[in-house]
N, C-alpha and C positions, 0 to 999 in steps of 0.2 A: 866373544864367540870362541867356542871350544872346537878344536880340530883333533879328531882321533882317527883311529883306523877305519871306522865305518864311514867317516866323511870322505876319505880317499876312495873307498870302494863305490860310494854314491857318485862321486865325481867321474870315476872311470865308467860307471854304468851310463851316466848322462852322455858321455862322449860316444859310447856305442849307439845310443838312441839317435843322437845328432848325425853320426856317420851313416847310419842306416836309412835316414830319411830320403836322401837323393836317389839311391838305387831303388828304393821302394816306389817313389812317386814318379820319377822320370828316368827309367832305366836306360833308354836309348841315348839320351843326352849325357847321362853319367858315363856310359861306356865310351862315347866319343871323347869326352873330356879326359878320361883315364888313358885312352890311347894316345892323346896328345901329350900327356904327362910322360908316357913311356918314351916318347921321341926326344925328350929334353936330354941334354948332356949332364954329366955329373955336377959341373959348376952351377948350372941353372937350378938343378934340384936342391943343391946345398943352399943357394940363395933363398929359394922359396921356403926351405926348412928353417933357415935362420930368421926370415921374416915372420914365419908362423910362431916360432918360439918367442921372438920379440914382442909380437902383438899379444900373445897369451900372457907373458909376464907383465906387460903394461896393463892389461885388463885386470889381472890379479892385484896389481899394486893399486889401481884406481878403485877397485871394489872392496879393498880391505880397510 
């Protein structure tokens, strides 16, 4: 499998598609969830960011 610049842009475009699904399909629920995220303190947000990065790296490792 060859990874080049276009692969990166395709992956980023797919992220935008996935990120846009919830606000498009269930905007009220998405807004409430986002408001709950805003109420978290910095340590909690960092934990969820670390968890997200870890899950993403694990998925990339398993899929490669």
